[in-house]
Backbone as CSV, one residue per row, in Angstrom:
resi,resn,N_x,N_y,N_z,CA_x,CA_y,CA_z,C_x,C_y,C_z
1,MET,64.530,44.655,-27.787,63.735,43.489,-28.344,63.901,42.382,-27.338
2,THR,64.946,42.275,-26.574,64.839,41.431,-25.403,63.864,41.697,-24.246
3,ARG,63.839,43.044,-24.025,62.879,43.407,-23.085,61.474,43.135,-23.539
4,PHE,61.138,43.319,-24.708,59.839,43.086,-25.364,59.421,41.574,-25.281
5,LEU,60.451,40.684,-25.491,60.192,39.172,-25.301,59.976,38.852,-23.878
6,LYS,60.602,39.594,-22.927,60.395,39.314,-21.492,59.021,39.592,-21.052
7,ILE,58.576,40.897,-21.644,57.252,41.094,-21.394,56.067,40.348,-21.961
8,CYS,56.367,39.872,-23.165,55.368,38.886,-23.737,55.453,37.574,-22.943
9,SER,56.681,37.070,-22.536,56.612,35.900,-21.822,55.851,36.076,-20.505
10,ALA,56.050,37.137,-19.779,55.465,37.402,-18.478,53.903,37.387,-18.684
11,LEU,53.472,37.988,-19.703,52.005,38.180,-20.056,51.413,36.751,-20.316
12,LEU,52.115,35.984,-21.095,51.737,34.679,-21.416,51.635,33.758,-20.141
13,LEU,52.672,33.850,-19.200,52.573,33.162,-17.971,51.449,33.502,-17.086
14,THR,51.163,34.837,-17.100,49.946,35.421,-16.311,48.522,34.817,-16.877
15,LEU,48.546,34.806,-18.188,47.285,34.308,-18.867,47.098,32.824,-18.495
16,ALA,48.253,32.170,-18.510,48.244,30.694,-18.365,47.711,30.399,-16.873
17,ALA,48.393,31.133,-16.083,48.022,31.051,-14.591,46.550,31.260,-14.321
18,ALA,46.042,32.309,-15.015,44.685,32.710,-14.934,43.785,31.528,-15.465
19,GLY,44.133,31.061,-16.579,43.407,29.830,-17.122,43.356,28.604,-16.311
20,ALA,44.580,28.326,-15.702,44.671,27.229,-14.888,43.685,27.365,-13.535
21,GLN,43.767,28.681,-12.954,42.910,28.911,-11.864,41.449,28.829,-12.198
22,ALA,41.056,29.179,-13.519,39.583,29.157,-13.832,39.288,27.589,-13.930
23,VAL,40.161,26.819,-14.522,39.881,25.288,-14.611,39.756,24.689,-13.125
24,ASN,40.498,25.173,-12.214,40.409,24.710,-10.959,39.225,25.094,-10.269
25,TYR,38.570,26.146,-10.613,37.408,26.689,-10.033,36.088,25.642,-10.181
26,ALA,36.175,25.046,-11.435,35.105,24.029,-11.811,35.223,22.873,-10.873
27,GLY,34.009,22.517,-10.359,34.002,21.371,-9.381,34.306,21.796,-7.963
28,THR,34.397,23.064,-7.693,34.439,23.610,-6.380,33.125,24.034,-5.763
29,THR,33.042,23.792,-4.410,31.817,23.999,-3.803,31.773,25.497,-3.391
30,PHE,30.790,26.287,-3.735,30.519,27.588,-3.300,29.123,27.679,-2.458
31,GLU,29.148,28.784,-1.543,27.925,28.930,-0.894,27.112,30.156,-1.487
32,ILE,25.889,30.041,-1.820,25.096,31.014,-2.476,23.993,31.362,-1.801
33,GLU,23.713,32.777,-1.712,22.560,33.312,-0.964,21.879,34.329,-1.891
34,MET,20.554,34.141,-1.995,19.800,34.869,-3.003,18.489,35.427,-2.397
35,ILE,18.233,36.757,-2.585,16.887,37.221,-2.249,16.311,37.850,-3.455
36,VAL,15.005,37.500,-3.668,14.211,38.090,-4.693,13.064,38.884,-4.189
37,PHE,12.977,40.165,-4.477,11.965,40.899,-3.796,11.074,41.658,-4.816
38,GLU,9.999,42.064,-4.443,9.010,42.809,-5.431,8.969,44.149,-4.814
39,ARG,8.807,45.091,-5.829,8.655,46.399,-5.492,7.266,46.839,-5.472
40,PRO,6.835,47.607,-4.351,5.490,47.975,-4.378,4.973,48.861,-5.559
41,GLN,3.757,48.408,-6.153,3.232,48.913,-7.360,4.227,48.842,-8.510
42,GLY,5.086,47.947,-8.519,6.151,48.067,-9.650,5.368,47.577,-10.867
43,MET,4.533,46.771,-10.756,3.669,46.376,-12.083,2.848,47.382,-12.624
44,ALA,2.237,48.168,-11.697,1.283,49.208,-12.165,2.007,50.414,-12.454
45,GLN,3.085,50.775,-12.039,3.734,52.015,-12.437,4.304,52.034,-13.911
46,ALA,4.675,50.777,-14.211,5.335,50.746,-15.716,4.683,49.760,-16.551
47,ARG,3.462,49.420,-16.367,2.767,48.268,-16.963,2.952,48.309,-18.567
48,GLU,2.989,49.524,-19.103,2.938,49.747,-20.532,4.344,49.164,-21.210
49,THR,5.321,48.946,-20.243,6.551,48.464,-20.832,6.692,46.963,-20.909
50,TRP,5.741,46.291,-20.326,5.702,44.845,-20.161,5.464,44.192,-21.522
51,PRO,6.142,43.239,-22.174,5.878,42.720,-23.354,4.549,42.044,-23.448
52,ALA,3.815,42.133,-24.477,2.430,41.514,-24.625,2.579,39.881,-24.677
53,ALA,3.630,39.425,-25.146,3.765,38.018,-25.333,5.174,37.632,-25.115
54,PRO,5.556,37.686,-23.860,7.028,37.172,-23.381,7.128,35.706,-23.750
55,ARG,8.300,35.300,-23.913,8.720,33.893,-24.004,8.959,33.369,-22.726
56,LEU,8.161,32.702,-22.131,8.277,32.039,-20.876,8.379,30.527,-21.088
57,GLN,9.601,29.977,-20.607,9.862,28.540,-20.639,10.869,28.204,-19.653
58,TYR,10.685,26.819,-19.204,11.607,26.285,-18.237,12.758,25.629,-19.019
59,PRO,13.909,25.477,-18.671,14.981,24.743,-19.217,14.901,23.276,-19.171
60,ASN,15.526,22.510,-20.155,15.357,21.069,-20.023,16.289,20.453,-18.918
61,ARG,17.279,21.017,-18.595,18.243,20.649,-17.521,18.048,21.518,-16.299
62,TRP,17.447,20.938,-15.315,17.201,21.695,-14.103,17.243,20.874,-12.754
63,VAL,17.449,21.431,-11.802,17.328,20.877,-10.306,16.523,21.905,-9.443
64,ASP,15.965,21.379,-8.404,15.184,22.189,-7.497,15.802,21.847,-5.972
65,PHE,15.217,22.423,-5.043,15.755,22.179,-3.741,15.462,20.851,-3.108
66,ASP,14.749,19.984,-3.857,14.614,18.735,-3.486,15.304,17.683,-4.330
67,THR,15.996,18.116,-5.231,16.653,17.134,-6.095,17.938,16.622,-5.543
68,ALA,18.199,15.287,-5.462,19.279,14.639,-4.879,19.992,13.706,-5.819
69,GLU,21.189,13.563,-5.603,22.143,12.714,-6.270,22.395,11.626,-5.132
70,GLY,22.019,10.394,-5.373,22.281,9.342,-4.380,21.528,9.885,-3.055
71,GLU,22.144,9.927,-2.036,21.557,10.354,-0.658,21.976,11.895,-0.356
72,GLN,22.486,12.629,-1.317,22.849,13.953,-1.050,22.127,14.927,-1.922
73,LEU,21.618,15.949,-1.338,21.013,16.975,-2.163,21.881,17.731,-3.006
74,VAL,21.721,18.129,-4.365,22.426,18.844,-5.110,22.508,20.248,-4.557
75,LEU,21.539,20.878,-4.013,21.700,22.123,-3.393,21.484,21.968,-1.930
76,SER,22.564,21.925,-1.132,22.452,21.690,0.215,22.239,22.992,1.003
77,PRO,21.060,22.960,1.779,20.689,24.235,2.555,21.628,24.592,3.611
78,VAL,21.823,25.897,3.786,22.772,26.317,4.830,21.981,27.599,5.348
79,ALA,22.567,28.051,6.468,21.819,29.184,7.248,22.096,30.404,6.447
80,THR,21.103,31.268,6.385,21.103,32.663,5.668,21.973,33.586,6.520
81,ARG,22.801,34.450,5.882,23.571,35.536,6.406,23.073,36.925,6.106
82,LEU,22.090,37.019,5.114,21.550,38.386,4.589,20.241,38.666,5.261
83,ASP,19.897,38.104,6.514,18.783,38.495,6.923,18.456,39.991,7.267
84,ASN,19.550,40.676,7.577,19.459,42.210,7.756,19.052,42.832,6.462
85,LYS,19.523,42.365,5.334,19.244,42.901,4.042,17.804,42.689,3.756
86,ALA,17.159,41.471,4.009,15.852,41.081,3.735,14.985,41.944,4.726
87,ALA,15.438,42.218,6.003,14.492,42.998,6.888,14.678,44.484,6.431
88,ALA,15.775,44.983,5.971,15.695,46.267,5.490,14.858,46.491,4.199
89,LEU,14.769,45.522,3.309,13.831,45.570,2.182,12.398,45.650,2.652
90,THR,12.080,44.916,3.641,10.650,44.997,4.080,10.443,46.246,4.836
91,ARG,11.383,46.691,5.520,11.143,47.980,6.176,10.870,49.046,5.092
92,GLY,11.414,49.089,3.994,11.415,49.951,2.933,10.170,49.876,2.149
93,GLY,9.353,48.812,2.251,8.131,48.668,1.553,8.199,47.624,0.654
94,ASP,9.355,47.033,0.334,9.457,45.902,-0.645,8.948,44.653,0.077
95,ARG,8.556,43.755,-0.879,8.123,42.323,-0.425,9.018,41.178,-0.772
96,VAL,9.620,40.566,-0.022,10.413,39.429,-0.089,9.675,38.195,-0.577
97,LEU,9.989,37.774,-1.800,9.433,36.663,-2.270,10.155,35.443,-2.201
98,PHE,11.411,35.432,-2.199,12.351,34.221,-2.064,13.559,34.712,-1.385
99,HIS,13.876,33.822,-0.421,15.230,34.003,0.401,15.632,32.725,0.843
100,LYS,16.831,32.165,0.021,17.411,30.939,0.463,18.985,31.070,0.374
101,ALA,19.612,30.172,1.156,21.099,30.057,0.879,21.314,28.550,0.897
102,TRP,22.455,28.221,0.038,22.715,26.775,-0.173,24.110,26.660,-0.572
103,GLN,24.735,25.503,-0.570,25.941,25.101,-1.097,25.753,24.345,-2.359
104,GLN,26.578,24.834,-3.267,26.597,23.956,-4.623,27.894,23.947,-5.196
105,VAL,28.134,22.598,-5.943,29.302,22.460,-6.590,29.118,23.104,-8.021
106,LEU,29.968,24.053,-8.192,29.686,24.876,-9.568,30.581,24.305,-10.612
107,GLN,30.070,24.245,-11.926,30.568,23.755,-12.981,30.797,24.812,-14.036
108,GLN,31.302,24.526,-15.245,31.269,25.482,-16.382,29.710,25.507,-16.908
109,LYS,29.293,26.603,-17.561,27.999,26.858,-17.812,27.448,25.669,-18.684
110,ARG,28.132,25.080,-19.640,27.556,23.984,-20.436,27.160,22.804,-19.565
111,ARG,27.730,22.677,-18.457,27.438,21.444,-17.432,26.464,21.909,-16.312
112,SER,26.225,23.246,-16.408,25.440,23.773,-15.071,23.815,23.639,-15.248
113,PRO,23.225,22.907,-14.522,21.703,23.017,-14.582,21.182,24.226,-13.993
114,ALA,20.075,24.531,-14.552,19.316,25.743,-13.996,18.553,25.326,-12.693
115,ILE,18.540,26.200,-11.874,17.594,25.982,-10.566,16.420,26.770,-10.592
116,LEU,15.508,25.968,-10.301,13.972,26.337,-10.274,13.772,27.275,-9.088
117,ILE,13.175,28.415,-9.347,12.892,29.351,-8.300,11.331,29.717,-8.349
118,SER,10.797,29.778,-7.102,9.313,30.247,-7.124,9.193,30.790,-5.725
119,GLY,8.125,31.813,-5.481,7.757,32.369,-4.351,6.630,33.362,-4.500
120,GLY,6.000,33.806,-3.459,4.831,34.712,-3.380,3.713,33.882,-3.461
121,ASP,2.528,34.526,-3.680,1.195,33.892,-3.639,1.063,32.956,-4.711
122,SER,0.101,32.019,-4.378,-0.019,30.935,-5.619,-1.497,31.033,-5.879
123,ILE,-1.677,30.452,-7.029,-2.967,30.368,-7.658,-2.997,29.216,-8.729
124,ASP,-3.830,28.243,-8.481,-3.902,26.942,-9.422,-2.596,26.539,-9.700
125,GLY,-1.790,26.210,-8.729,-0.489,25.595,-8.940,0.636,26.449,-9.422
126,HIS,0.507,27.709,-9.532,1.592,28.659,-9.955,1.741,29.512,-8.891
127,ARG,3.142,30.258,-8.876,3.417,31.147,-7.866,3.605,32.567,-8.536
128,ARG,3.388,33.544,-7.903,3.654,34.929,-8.408,5.083,35.148,-8.963
129,LEU,6.075,34.608,-8.339,7.433,34.528,-8.934,7.753,33.055,-9.424
130,GLU,8.153,33.015,-10.474,8.564,31.732,-11.022,9.709,31.871,-12.067
131,GLY,10.295,30.789,-12.528,11.433,30.839,-13.449,12.727,30.203,-12.896
132,SER,13.835,30.432,-13.314,15.057,29.683,-12.900,16.304,30.687,-13.016
133,VAL,17.268,30.274,-12.369,18.556,30.990,-12.499,19.646,29.966,-12.649
134,THR,20.740,30.249,-13.251,21.846,29.385,-13.499,23.185,29.974,-12.825
135,VAL,23.841,29.425,-12.126,25.140,29.891,-11.620,26.170,28.954,-11.995
136,SER,27.160,29.390,-12.600,28.214,28.656,-13.204,29.567,29.386,-12.990
137,VAL,30.835,28.818,-13.337,32.044,29.457,-13.163,32.898,29.073,-14.341
138,SER,33.720,30.148,-14.709,34.808,29.974,-15.720,35.996,30.772,-15.011
139,ARG,36.342,31.866,-15.749,37.296,32.690,-15.012,36.812,33.543,-13.924
140,TYR,35.469,33.776,-14.191,34.707,34.453,-13.057,33.411,33.551,-12.710
141,LEU,32.664,33.950,-11.678,31.418,33.463,-11.405,30.375,34.225,-12.295
142,HIS,29.321,33.292,-12.835,28.410,33.831,-13.603,27.201,33.495,-13.165
143,LEU,26.162,34.506,-13.320,24.750,34.345,-13.058,23.877,34.560,-14.269
144,SER,23.019,33.602,-14.624,22.105,33.851,-15.591,20.649,33.785,-15.071
145,THR,19.882,34.748,-15.309,18.488,34.730,-14.653,17.279,34.693,-15.829
146,ASP,16.505,33.897,-15.523,15.221,33.868,-16.314,14.097,33.804,-15.355
147,LEU,13.655,34.807,-14.876,12.501,34.946,-13.682,11.500,35.846,-14.312
148,TRP,10.201,35.484,-13.875,9.150,36.165,-14.292,8.225,36.468,-13.264
149,LEU,7.588,37.633,-13.104,6.720,38.032,-12.094,5.295,38.239,-12.752
150,SER,4.221,37.482,-12.294,3.016,37.391,-12.892,1.974,38.256,-12.014
151,GLU,1.152,38.929,-12.707,-0.043,39.529,-12.070,-1.274,38.858,-12.584
152,PHE,-1.853,38.211,-11.585,-3.114,37.568,-11.889,-4.368,38.457,-11.631
153,GLY,-5.392,38.185,-12.406,-6.522,38.956,-12.536,-7.691,38.200,-11.607
154,PRO,-8.781,38.834,-11.468,-9.834,38.200,-10.599,-10.279,36.890,-11.263
155,SER,-10.285,36.829,-12.658,-10.642,35.563,-13.292,-9.710,35.195,-14.458
156,GLN,-9.647,33.875,-14.719,-8.643,33.465,-15.864,-9.276,33.744,-17.111
157,SER,-8.410,34.245,-17.993,-8.902,34.665,-19.258,-7.915,34.172,-20.298
158,GLU,-8.248,33.486,-21.341,-7.377,32.987,-22.394,-6.853,34.039,-23.251
159,ASN,-7.262,35.357,-22.965,-6.692,36.479,-23.735,-5.343,37.051,-23.023
160,GLY,-5.031,36.250,-21.765,-3.891,36.637,-21.047,-2.682,35.919,-21.492
161,ILE,-1.608,35.914,-20.728,-0.364,35.258,-21.067,-0.295,33.954,-20.425
162,LEU,-0.176,32.793,-21.200,-0.207,31.561,-20.739,1.146,31.166,-19.931
163,LEU,1.030,30.789,-18.750,2.135,30.355,-17.893,2.566,28.997,-18.125
164,PRO,3.917,28.675,-18.313,4.385,27.383,-18.446,4.254,26.607,-17.234
165,ARG,3.923,25.195,-17.158,3.901,24.458,-15.977,5.274,24.272,-15.599
166,ARG,5.398,24.348,-14.276,6.669,24.074,-13.596,6.946,22.559,-13.870
167,PRO,8.201,22.165,-14.361,8.588,20.793,-14.535,8.697,19.952,-13.189
168,GLN,8.357,18.670,-13.346,8.461,17.909,-12.287,9.255,16.638,-12.592
169,ALA,9.897,16.162,-11.470,10.645,14.942,-11.591,9.799,13.713,-12.114
170,ARG,10.406,12.936,-12.782,9.599,11.764,-13.350,9.142,10.779,-12.155
171,SER,7.940,10.481,-12.157,7.571,9.593,-11.120,8.033,8.253,-11.315
172,GLU,8.495,7.421,-10.263,8.895,6.100,-10.435,7.552,5.148,-10.477
173,GLU,6.508,5.604,-10.195,5.361,4.891,-10.096,4.958,4.496,-11.582
174,PRO,4.797,3.169,-11.977,4.303,2.942,-13.353,2.954,3.436,-13.841
175,MET,2.889,3.736,-15.044,1.714,4.424,-15.540,0.980,3.382,-16.480
176,GLU,-0.300,3.402,-16.499,-1.083,2.558,-17.240,-2.089,3.368,-18.130
177,LEU,-2.616,2.767,-19.211,-3.469,3.439,-20.167,-4.805,2.981,-20.033
178,THR,-5.902,3.731,-19.668,-7.159,3.347,-19.517,-7.981,4.114,-20.655
179,VAL,-8.938,3.276,-21.171,-9.790,3.749,-22.374,-10.996,4.457,-21.743
180,THR,-11.151,5.749,-21.912,-12.265,6.485,-21.517,-12.947,7.091,-22.719
181,SER,-14.217,6.811,-23.054,-14.850,7.448,-24.150,-14.097,7.458,-25.352
182,GLY,-13.428,6.227,-25.642,-12.746,6.038,-26.937,-11.309,6.606,-26.928
183,GLU,-10.924,7.286,-25.881,-9.629,7.999,-25.741,-8.819,7.265,-24.668
184,PHE,-7.597,7.285,-24.931,-6.637,6.749,-23.863,-6.300,7.704,-22.755
185,THR,-6.488,7.480,-21.471,-6.228,8.247,-20.377,-5.198,7.627,-19.492
186,PRO,-4.056,8.475,-19.267,-3.111,7.730,-18.243,-3.595,7.776,-16.851
187,THR,-3.289,6.553,-16.255,-3.665,6.480,-14.787,-2.388,5.899,-14.240
188,THR,-2.365,5.882,-12.764,-1.515,5.287,-12.131,-1.654,3.858,-11.898
189,ALA,-0.668,3.184,-11.495,-0.867,1.631,-11.282,-1.997,1.384,-10.403
190,GLY,-2.301,2.351,-9.373,-3.424,1.950,-8.481,-4.822,2.262,-9.242
191,GLY,-4.904,2.735,-10.400,-6.106,3.012,-11.039,-6.630,4.302,-10.939
192,PHE,-5.968,5.244,-10.248,-6.393,6.749,-10.064,-6.065,7.408,-11.351
193,PHE,-6.840,8.401,-11.932,-6.686,9.060,-13.180,-5.605,10.076,-12.735
194,ALA,-4.691,10.302,-13.773,-3.812,11.388,-13.703,-4.300,12.614,-14.417
195,GLU,-4.863,13.575,-13.637,-5.497,14.680,-14.186,-4.490,15.542,-14.802
196,THR,-4.841,16.094,-15.886,-4.074,17.248,-16.618,-4.318,18.556,-16.099
197,PRO,-3.417,19.218,-15.542,-3.851,20.586,-15.031,-4.301,21.697,-15.986
198,ALA,-5.273,22.231,-15.676,-5.845,23.373,-16.455,-4.719,24.443,-16.720
199,PRO,-4.779,24.893,-17.847,-3.844,26.132,-18.212,-4.149,27.357,-17.402
200,VAL,-3.084,28.071,-16.973,-3.307,29.149,-16.283,-2.821,30.386,-16.912
201,TYR,-3.580,31.457,-16.816,-3.056,32.696,-17.571,-2.986,33.897,-16.584
202,ALA,-1.873,34.764,-17.044,-1.620,35.915,-16.180,-2.038,37.214,-16.945
203,GLN,-2.606,38.168,-16.349,-2.844,39.458,-16.952,-1.715,40.173,-17.539
204,ARG,-0.640,40.186,-16.645,0.717,40.836,-17.167,1.741,39.991,-16.475
205,VAL,2.938,40.143,-17.252,4.084,39.380,-16.670,5.358,40.345,-16.904
206,ALA,6.110,40.578,-15.771,7.278,41.316,-15.946,8.474,40.168,-15.877
207,GLN,9.488,40.385,-16.740,10.415,39.292,-17.003,11.952,39.810,-16.651
208,LEU,12.716,39.280,-15.862,13.960,39.570,-15.660,14.947,38.498,-16.200
209,GLN,15.496,38.829,-17.333,16.488,38.129,-18.004,17.771,38.947,-18.097
210,GLN,18.873,38.405,-17.384,20.056,39.192,-17.306,21.266,38.147,-17.304
211,GLU,22.462,38.516,-17.706,23.725,37.876,-17.424,24.499,38.758,-16.630
212,ARG,25.063,38.172,-15.648,26.054,38.981,-14.685,27.269,38.207,-14.333
213,ARG,28.475,38.930,-14.466,29.734,38.292,-14.108,29.876,38.791,-12.559
214,MET,30.303,37.884,-11.773,30.364,38.188,-10.341,31.731,37.897,-9.876
215,ARG,32.073,38.379,-8.549,33.137,38.070,-7.793,32.689,37.410,-6.453
216,SER,33.375,36.480,-6.033,32.951,35.823,-4.569,33.021,36.810,-3.542
217,GLY,32.215,36.735,-2.591,32.275,37.655,-1.296,31.728,38.947,-1.637
218,GLU,31.216,39.290,-2.858,30.651,40.637,-3.104,29.079,40.549,-3.255
219,LEU,28.416,41.482,-2.612,26.930,41.485,-2.788,26.549,42.134,-4.143
220,HIS,25.902,41.444,-4.953,25.495,41.881,-6.210,24.098,42.166,-6.300
221,TYR,23.604,43.245,-7.041,22.251,43.766,-7.101,21.736,43.746,-8.677
222,LEU,20.799,43.019,-8.974,20.165,42.950,-10.276,18.805,43.826,-10.198
223,ASP,18.755,44.806,-11.050,17.718,45.741,-10.885,16.589,45.460,-12.048
224,HIS,15.416,45.914,-11.743,14.161,45.786,-12.594,13.150,46.669,-12.076
225,PRO,12.320,47.292,-12.956,11.155,48.224,-12.373,10.181,47.508,-11.430
226,ALA,9.823,46.147,-11.659,8.990,45.587,-10.866,9.597,44.748,-9.674
227,PHE,10.600,44.152,-9.906,11.373,43.375,-8.791,12.933,43.321,-9.079
228,GLY,13.687,42.849,-8.044,15.063,42.939,-8.016,15.657,41.672,-7.406
229,ILE,17.009,41.478,-7.447,17.649,40.399,-6.936,18.876,40.865,-6.158
230,LEU,19.149,40.364,-4.881,20.239,40.585,-4.274,20.983,39.145,-4.056
231,ILE,22.232,39.023,-4.495,22.884,37.643,-4.483,24.231,37.828,-4.102
232,GLU,24.815,36.975,-3.300,26.091,36.796,-2.779,26.614,35.324,-2.847
233,ILE,27.873,35.173,-3.422,28.390,33.895,-3.700,29.661,33.996,-2.873
234,ARG,29.855,32.915,-1.975,30.983,32.902,-0.976,31.764,31.572,-1.283
235,THR,33.038,31.838,-1.014,33.857,30.612,-0.989,33.704,29.801,0.305
236,VAL,33.918,28.543,0.089,33.659,27.497,1.379,34.982,27.011,1.739
237,ALA,35.194,27.048,2.990,36.468,26.477,3.701,36.327,24.920,3.462
238,PRO,37.559,24.283,3.373,37.662,22.985,3.199,36.877,22.132,4.115
239,GLU,36.948,22.575,5.545,36.369,21.857,6.565,34.690,21.978,6.447
240,GLU,34.159,23.115,5.944,32.733,23.311,5.680,32.453,22.484,4.691
241,GLU,33.055,22.316,3.691,32.696,21.568,2.473,32.770,20.037,2.976
242,GLN,33.557,19.690,3.814,33.437,18.128,4.192,32.331,18.044,5.184
243,ASP,31.989,18.915,5.970,30.762,18.842,6.857,29.621,18.835,6.095
244,ALA,29.479,19.626,5.025,28.253,19.515,4.158,28.133,18.115,3.399
245,GLY,29.285,17.543,2.945,29.166,16.189,2.435,28.789,15.144,3.281
246,GLU,29.211,15.321,4.613,28.888,14.321,5.613,27.471,14.432,5.964
């Protein structure tokens, strides 16, 4: 009985230590590097598997690589270290659509904003790769992806898949209302009309939605018939974190 109680006590202490470590991870700066690549003919080889009406939407809470808090970027750019991986993908016939590295203070998922991602060819304000990823931390590092790869046709058709417009930060420039043909049209303070972008449709869309638990310092691979992700999350030395803050 005494031995059993000792084992239970040791187990409880281990769990408590793990929980305390998880709490300490929140608010810690990590370095993240991500490559998103497209497979050759990936859309054409398995087009029958793409959903006819995928749910494409951007989250309400988001940041991009231009978002700043005060004078500091939320996602601080750093030098990439996986250039050899990107080069190997290119040599193998894949096409790299996105490759960035940045430092980010990670929080628990409920407090973590999504990161807007885009890359590849553009058409009417949209990119071939769009969507968002969320990197958070609890006991482990967590990655949530909601990315989509669009195939555009020679002409826009309303029979295609409507693509959501990438969110924009609210402009600090005041807006005014101008009456045009009996309707109110928003304009900037300078009097220029704020045009509403025309809707853009894609012929086919491949979507990559995954949840992945990760460990720092390990290269992780997320697979999809049309495109894939290589991502590595690295710990940041205290002096590196201080240099990034400065």
